[in-house]
N, C-alpha and C positions, 0 to 999 in steps of 0.2 A: 587042329584037328581036319584030315581028309572024310571028304562026302565026296559023290558020287558025285552027275548032272543024271536026270532021269526023266522021259519023256512022260509027261502029262496031258493027252490032248494031244492040239496043235504047239502048246508049246515045251516048258521043261525046267524043272524046280531040283531045290538042293532041301531032301528030311534034314528039320533040327533037332540036333536031341535031346528028349525030356525033362532030362536035369539041367540044360541050355534055355529050354523054354519054362522052366519052374522056375528056375532064379528070376530070368525078367516077366513073372506073373503073367506069363503069357500060354493063352488055351487055341485048343482049331475052333478057328472063325473067328479070331482075333485081326484085327487088320494092323499090317506092321509099311513101312514106309520101304522101298527099294530105291537108291543109290548109288549112281557110278561116279567114282572117281578115278575124272578123266585122265589127271594129273600122275598117282600115285597108281593105275590101273585097279582100283581096290573096289569093291562092294561091300558097299554097306547096306546093311538090315536092320532097323528097329524098329521099337514101338512106337504104332500109331498115335499120336495127339489125340486126343478127341475132337470128334468138330462138333462144332455149336452154335449152330444158325438160328439159335433166337437168343435176340438182343437182351431180352431180360434175365438169361440163367448167367450167375457167375462162371466168368469160364475156368478162374483157377477152381472153385469150386468143384465143378464138370473134370476136373484133370483127378481131384480127390476121391469122385466116387466111380471114376473108370479104375481107378488103383483100387481103388477095395473091393470093387471088383471082382477087377481078376486075382488080388491076393486071397478071397476067400470063394471061388468059382465052387470049387466043391463042397463044401457046406452050403452054401448056399442054394449046390441044384438039390442035396440030399433032403434039405430043410421045406424045398418046393415040392417031393417029394407026398 
């Protein structure tokens, strides 16, 4: 799919279609990694791995919780009301 680059303040951005975000369980405000593959000239945007600075929290468990939150974010927002 083709998208247009647009100005956002002093930076530039590309909109991501809602159905793509839904398939990746991403919502506005979620972090993504943006990587340039210099060999192919392609920009890769993928969900960011959750950061975990606390050594007492299991990384795999933190990933599972983050996935759960991303998957059920709309329901969790409704429950929070």
